[in-house]
C-alpha positions in Angstrom: 0.0 0.0 0.0 1.1 3.6 -0.7 0.5 6.3 1.8 1.0 10.1 1.2 0.9 13.1 3.5 2.0 16.7 3.3 3.8 18.1 6.3 4.8 21.8 5.9 7.0 21.9 2.8 7.5 18.1 2.5 5.6 15.2 0.9 6.0 12.2 3.2 4.7 8.7 3.2 5.6 5.1 2.4 5.7 2.6 -0.4 4.8 -0.6 1.5 7.2 -0.5 4.4 9.7 1.9 2.7 9.4 5.5 3.9 10.1 8.6 1.8 10.3 12.3 2.2 10.7 14.8 -0.7 10.3 18.6 -1.2 6.7 19.5 -1.8 5.8 20.4 -5.4 2.2 20.5 -6.6 2.9 18.8 -9.9 4.8 15.9 -8.2 2.2 15.7 -5.5 -0.7 15.4 -8.1 1.2 12.7 -9.9 1.9 10.8 -6.7 -1.9 10.9 -5.8 -2.7 9.5 -9.2 -0.2 6.7 -9.0 -1.1 5.8 -5.4 -4.7 5.4 -6.4 -3.8 3.1 -9.2 -1.6 1.0 -6.9 -4.1 0.9 -4.1 -6.9 -0.2 -6.4 -4.8 -2.7 -8.4 -6.4 -6.1 -8.9 -3.2 -8.0 -9.7 0.2 -8.0 -8.1 1.8 -7.1 -11.4 -0.4 -4.0 -11.7 0.5 -3.0 -8.1 4.2 -3.4 -8.6 4.2 -1.4 -11.9 2.4 1.5 -10.2 4.9 1.3 -7.3 7.8 1.3 -9.6 6.6 4.5 -11.4 5.7 6.1 -8.0 9.2 5.4 -6.7 10.7 7.7 -9.3 8.9 10.6 -7.7 9.7 9.6 -4.1 13.4 10.7 -4.3 14.9 14.1 -4.7 15.5 13.8 -8.4 15.1 17.0 -10.4 15.2 15.1 -13.7 11.9 13.5 -12.9 10.4 16.8 -11.8 11.7 18.6 -14.9 10.2 16.1 -17.2 6.9 16.2 -15.4 6.8 20.0 -15.7 7.9 20.2 -19.3 7.1 17.4 -21.7 9.5 18.9 -24.3 12.5 17.6 -22.2 13.8 14.1 -22.3 16.5 13.0 -19.8 18.6 10.0 -20.7 18.8 7.5 -17.8 22.1 6.2 -19.1 24.0 9.5 -19.4 21.9 12.0 -17.5 22.0 14.3 -20.5 19.0 16.5 -21.4 17.5 16.5 -24.9 14.7 18.4 -26.6 11.7 16.2 -27.4 8.9 17.0 -29.9 6.2 14.7 -31.0 8.1 11.8 -29.5 11.2 12.6 -31.6 14.3 13.3 -29.5 17.0 15.7 -30.7 20.4 14.2 -31.2 22.1 17.2 -29.7 22.3 17.2 -25.8 21.7 20.4 -23.9 25.0 21.9 -22.6 25.8 21.8 -18.9 25.4 25.6 -18.6 21.7 25.4 -19.8 20.9 22.5 -17.5 22.4 24.4 -14.5 20.2 27.4 -15.4 17.1 25.1 -15.5 18.0 23.7 -12.0 18.5 27.3 -10.7 15.1 28.4 -12.1 13.5 25.4 -10.4 15.1 26.2 -7.1 13.7 29.7 -7.3 10.3 28.5 -8.4 10.6 30.2 -11.8 9.2 29.1 -15.1 12.0 27.7 -17.2 10.0 27.3 -20.4 11.6 30.4 -22.0 15.0 28.5 -21.6 13.5 25.5 -23.5 12.2 27.8 -26.2 15.6 29.5 -26.5 17.2 26.0 -26.9 14.7 25.2 -29.6 15.6 28.4 -31.5 19.3 27.6 -30.9 18.9 24.2 -32.6 17.6 26.1 -35.7 21.0 27.8 -36.1 22.7 26.8 -39.3 26.1 27.7 -37.9 25.5 25.3 -35.0 24.8 22.5 -37.6 28.1 23.3 -39.4 30.1 23.4 -36.2 28.4 20.1 -35.1 29.6 18.4 -38.3 33.1 19.5 -37.6 33.0 18.4 -34.0 32.8 21.9 -32.5 29.0 22.0 -31.9 29.1 21.1 -28.2 31.7 23.7 -27.4 29.7 26.3 -29.4 26.5 25.5 -27.4 28.4 25.6 -24.1 29.8 29.1 -25.0 26.3 30.2 -26.0 24.8 29.3 -22.6 27.8 30.5 -20.7 27.0 33.8 -22.3 23.4 33.6 -21.3 24.4 32.8 -17.7 26.8 35.7 -17.3 26.2 37.9 -14.3 27.0 41.5 -13.6 27.3 43.6 -10.5 25.6 46.9 -11.3 27.9 49.6 -9.8 25.2 52.2 -9.4 22.8 49.8 -7.7 25.6 48.5 -5.4 26.6 52.0 -4.3 22.9 52.8 -3.7 22.4 49.8 -1.4 25.6 50.6 0.5 24.4 54.2 0.9 21.1 52.8 2.3 23.0 51.0 5.0 23.5 47.5 3.6 26.8 45.7 4.1 29.1 45.4 1.1 28.4 41.7 0.7 24.6 42.1 0.8 24.8 45.2 -1.5 26.8 43.1 -4.0 24.3 40.3 -3.8 21.3 42.6 -4.3 22.9 44.4 -7.2 23.9 41.2 -9.1 21.9 40.5 -12.2 22.1 38.5 -15.5 23.9 40.5 -18.2 21.2 39.6 -20.8 17.5 38.8 -20.4 15.4 36.1 -22.0 11.9 36.9 -23.4 8.9 34.5 -23.1 9.5 33.5 -26.7 13.1 32.5 -26.1 14.7 35.5 -27.7 17.8 37.2 -26.1 17.3 40.8 -24.9 20.7 42.3 -25.2 22.3 45.6 -25.9 23.9 47.6 -28.7 26.0 50.8 -28.4 25.9 53.5 -31.1 26.7 57.1 -31.7 23.9 59.5 -32.7 24.2 61.1 -36.1 23.8 64.8 -35.4 24.5 66.2 -38.9 23.2 65.7 -42.4 24.0 66.9 -45.9 22.3 69.8 -47.6 20.4 68.3 -50.6 21.3 71.3 -52.8 24.9 72.1 -51.9 26.1 68.8 -50.5 27.5 70.6 -47.5 27.4 69.0 -44.0 24.9 70.9 -41.8 23.3 70.3 -38.4 20.6 67.7 -38.5 18.6 69.4 -35.8 17.9 73.1 -35.6 17.7 74.9 -32.3 15.0 77.5 -31.8 15.3 80.6 -29.6 13.0 82.9 -27.7 12.7 86.1 -29.9 12.5 88.3 -26.8 15.1 86.8 -24.5 17.4 84.9 -26.9 17.1 81.8 -24.6 17.1 78.3 -26.3 13.6 77.1 -26.4 14.2 73.8 -28.2 17.2 71.8 -29.2 15.3 70.5 -32.2 15.7 66.9 -31.3 12.6 64.8 -32.4 10.1 63.9 -29.6 10.2 60.2 -30.4 13.4 58.1 -30.7 12.3 56.4 -34.0 12.9 59.7 -35.8 16.5 59.8 -34.7 19.5 58.3 -36.5 22.4 56.3 -35.1 25.6 54.5 -36.3 27.6 51.7 -34.7 29.8 53.2 -32.0 33.1 51.6 -33.1 32.7 50.8 -36.8 30.8 53.9 -37.9 30.6 53.9 -41.7 33.3 51.2 -42.1 32.8 47.5 -42.5 30.0 45.8 -44.4 26.8 47.7 -45.1 23.7 46.2 -43.5 20.0 46.5 -44.0 17.9 48.7 -41.6 14.4 47.5 -42.3 11.1 48.9 -41.0 8.5 51.5 -41.6 11.2 54.2 -40.8 14.1 52.3 -42.3 15.9 52.3 -45.6 15.5 50.4 -48.9 19.3 49.9 -49.4 22.0 48.7 -47.1 24.0 51.3 -45.2 25.5 51.9 -41.8 22.5 53.3 -39.9 20.7 52.1 -36.8 17.1 53.0 -36.0 14.7 52.1 -33.3 11.9 49.9 -34.6 13.9 48.3 -37.3 15.5 44.9 -38.1 19.2 45.2 -38.8 20.7 42.4 -40.8 23.5 41.5 -43.1 22.7 40.0 -46.5 24.3 36.6 -45.8 26.3 34.5 -43.4 29.3 35.1 -45.7 29.5 38.5 -44.0 29.8 37.0 -40.4 33.1 35.7 -39.1 32.0 32.5 -37.3 35.3 31.8 -35.6 34.8 31.9 -31.9 38.4 32.6 -31.3 38.5 35.7 -33.4 37.6 39.2 -32.2 37.0 42.6 -34.0 36.1 40.8 -37.2 33.1 41.0 -39.6 29.5 40.5 -38.3 27.0 42.5 -36.4 28.1 43.0 -32.8 25.8 43.0 -29.7 26.4 42.0 -26.1 25.5 42.2 -22.4 25.9 44.8 -19.7 29.7 44.3 -19.2 30.2 44.5 -23.0 28.4 47.9 -23.3 30.2 49.2 -20.2 33.4 49.2 -22.2 32.1 51.7 -24.8 30.7 55.2 -24.8 27.7 56.2 -26.8 23.9 55.6 -26.8 22.6 52.3 -25.5 19.9 50.4 -27.4 17.9 47.4 -26.2 17.8 44.7 -28.9 16.2 41.3 -29.5 18.4 38.5 -30.9 17.1 35.2 -32.1 19.6 32.5 -31.1 19.3 31.1 -34.7 21.1 34.3 -35.9 24.2 34.0 -33.7 27.4 33.1 -35.6 30.1 33.4 -33.0 30.7 34.0 -29.3 34.2 35.3 -29.0 34.0 36.1 -25.3 31.5 34.3 -23.0 32.9 36.1 -20.0 32.5 39.8 -20.9 29.6 39.3 -23.2 30.3 39.8 -26.9 28.6 38.0 -29.7 28.5 38.3 -33.5 25.3 37.8 -35.3 23.6 38.0 -38.7 20.5 40.0 -37.5 19.0 41.8 -34.5 16.0 44.1 -33.8 16.3 47.4 -31.9 13.2 47.8 -29.8 14.1 50.8 -27.7 16.9 53.2 -26.7 17.9 54.8 -23.4 18.4 58.1 -25.1 14.7 58.8 -26.0 11.1 57.8 -25.7 9.5 55.3 -28.1 6.6 56.3 -30.3 5.5 52.7 -30.6 5.7 49.6 -28.5 7.6 46.7 -30.0 6.6 43.3 -28.6 9.1 40.5 -28.5 6.3 38.2 -29.7 6.0 40.0 -33.0 9.7 39.7 -33.7 9.6 36.1 -32.6 6.8 35.4 -35.1 8.9 37.1 -37.8 11.9 34.9 -37.2 9.6 31.8 -36.9 8.2 32.6 -40.4 11.9 32.8 -41.6 12.5 29.4 -40.1 9.4 28.0 -41.8 10.7 29.3 -45.1 14.1 27.8 -44.5 12.5 24.4 -43.8 10.3 24.7 -46.9 13.4 25.5 -49.1 15.4 22.7 -47.5 12.6 20.2 -48.2 12.2 21.4 -51.7 16.0 21.2 -52.3 16.0 17.6 -50.9 13.1 16.8 -53.2 14.9 18.2 -56.2 18.1 16.3 -55.3 16.1 13.1 -54.9 14.4 13.6 -58.3 17.8 14.3 -59.9 19.2 11.1 -58.5 16.1 9.2 -59.7 16.5 10.7 -63.2 20.1 9.8 -63.3 19.4 6.2 -62.2 16.7 6.0 -64.9 19.2 7.2 -67.5 21.7 4.7 -66.4 19.1 2.0 -66.5 18.3 2.7 -70.1 21.8 2.5 -71.4 
């Protein structure tokens, strides 16, 4: 017989004469109740033992069981302990890196929803560069670097100083001001940062001369500056990469306020992308090389300029040259806001995620079509050979 009780934050009871005690979790508890009922109502010894066997997996402090019960998209290998993505009973051949598994455990310890991490891993598996590096034997290391990057933490100096000023000890102030360098959206996108310099001049369309982009206005009576001429919404302002400026490969800035042709401009509300992966150096050991550069809090702390919040789909990451200070190179990112001004529109991560999902669907369709054409070509060749 199986007995179950809840005492404070523990689930306690026994399987026959064998006692157990595990941390209370509503999902595990519900499953235990279900299996105990099956066991206690079993009409044969085999049915009873089968229910007890399954119940016993929940009666030990084993997070792998709990994780699988909370997210059916995860499969944990009993032989290796490795975590894999599972979809429609098909298990991925690429195991989750240790850094990701540790983040899942940490989320569970804090009672946080870890489904965004699983969605991020799903998007990561779409990455064509990951597939290339996996073929060459470097895929596991690439994945580990990726999730080391995701797990990077940063002690915010201003917050730390504020907590110390409020009377907290240095240790407590440091703990309270420690945060992840990048955030993860509900859709599994990375919310990182980009540093730029605002373009404050333009060219006169008649003379070609460089003039001020924004015109100040003055009070006619006092001569005081009434306005600096800067647009009220940040989408109407223009930026360039802080380091590269107008050098390097031109990239697309696409959106309702963007440009038709590639250039070197950054605008809030736009997708910024290179034309192809040929323009991204995917060597993780190389720095200051071609590709669009974004990063975390420590990365932007090393540069001066305007700070933008950006969304990056993991499928667009080509290299992670530094998984300690937070720099990555990618094919594409979306700028959804800037600390220098106020948005005129709200850009939801779900909308950009849907856009990259559509891109993935197109990639799959083209791949299936290509495989179909290759298969037909082989069939035609075999038919020709057969007729000789």
